[in-house]
C-alpha atoms as one frame of an Amber mdcrd trajectory, in Angstrom:
protein
 -24.198 -16.981 -15.854 -21.511 -18.148 -18.374 -18.460 -18.817 -15.995 -15.026
 -17.980 -17.284 -13.363 -19.509 -14.206 -10.609 -22.084 -14.250  -9.256 -24.590
 -11.922  -5.547 -25.194 -12.822  -3.630 -27.930 -11.675   0.247 -28.088 -10.989
   2.633 -29.720  -8.860   5.827 -28.839  -7.031   8.568 -30.862  -5.439   7.997
 -29.487  -1.908   5.540 -27.430   0.090   7.909 -24.346   0.457   8.236 -23.653
  -3.136   4.570 -24.381  -3.822   3.794 -21.987  -1.020   5.918 -19.276  -2.325
   4.665 -19.624  -5.899   1.043 -19.481  -4.853   1.682 -16.567  -2.602   3.212
 -14.597  -5.256   0.364 -15.400  -7.889  -2.400 -14.346  -5.408  -0.451 -11.021
  -4.647   0.021 -10.407  -8.329  -3.791 -11.260  -8.804  -3.019 -13.947 -11.510
  -5.228 -16.269  -9.098  -7.711 -15.727  -6.591  -6.738 -18.655  -4.525  -4.432
 -21.607  -4.331  -5.007 -24.693  -2.578  -1.881 -26.824  -1.339  -2.237 -30.539
  -0.998   1.034 -32.215   0.232   1.578 -35.831   0.186   0.969 -36.711  -3.517
   3.047 -39.361  -5.212   3.691 -39.146  -8.847   4.692 -41.943 -10.965   5.472
 -41.251 -14.580   7.952 -42.251 -17.345  10.872 -39.748 -17.571  14.089 -40.001
 -19.823  13.331 -43.523 -20.614  12.637 -44.776 -17.165   9.806 -45.024 -14.687
  10.130 -42.327 -11.894   8.384 -42.109  -8.775   8.648 -38.799  -6.760   6.587
 -37.278  -3.810   5.051 -33.970  -4.742   2.687 -31.316  -3.552  -0.411 -30.718
  -5.738  -1.641 -27.194  -6.284  -4.979 -26.083  -7.356  -5.313 -22.734  -8.531
  -8.327 -20.824  -8.895  -8.396 -18.205 -11.757 -10.223 -16.695 -14.722  -9.508
 -17.481 -18.325  -8.309 -13.894 -18.808  -5.348 -14.712 -16.639  -4.434 -18.046
 -18.393  -1.655 -16.485 -20.545   0.042 -14.567 -17.904  -0.197 -17.415 -15.432
   1.090 -19.924 -17.944   4.150 -17.506 -18.519   4.892 -17.162 -14.929   4.946
 -20.910 -14.531   7.093 -21.327 -17.307   9.491 -18.572 -15.946   9.390 -19.671
 -12.120   8.745 -23.399 -12.107  11.752 -25.521 -10.909  10.783 -28.428 -13.178
  11.999 -28.825 -16.871   8.376 -29.635 -17.988   6.022 -28.377 -15.234   2.636
 -29.925 -15.148   0.015 -27.119 -15.919  -3.545 -28.188 -16.848  -6.583 -25.786
 -16.996  -9.901 -27.255 -16.089 -13.007 -25.179 -17.040 -15.471 -24.617 -14.521
 -19.001 -25.624 -15.645 -20.841 -24.601 -12.714 -20.116 -22.990  -9.299 -21.871
 -20.744  -6.691 -22.541 -17.426  -8.067 -21.058 -15.672  -5.128 -17.947 -17.569
  -5.253 -17.609 -17.166  -8.853 -18.209 -13.346  -8.624 -15.534 -13.307  -5.619
 -13.094 -15.071  -7.951 -13.577 -12.559 -10.861 -13.214  -9.743  -8.559  -9.950
 -10.988  -7.173  -8.354 -11.474 -10.372  -9.609  -8.282 -11.917  -8.120  -6.243
  -8.898
């Protein structure tokens, strides 16, 4: 099997906005699943200074065929000026899970 699955990483400032985005992405079949991980702290350089912010990490499970549409949705709806959006290719996974994922985004 040649998986085309992706795990896409993004962050939001709060759990409510993360939940709303994930629910919308699942409903529209851009992702099969989104996992919301509260309690993250990000430290980064922004506009010439060091910033430390509480964030919510979101792991989105999708297929490469949905990347462009998902990236466009994030650009349109994400509250950050420059949202984090990283796609990590899945090298291996349980066949049953990967099959479920593909079926969910194919809809």
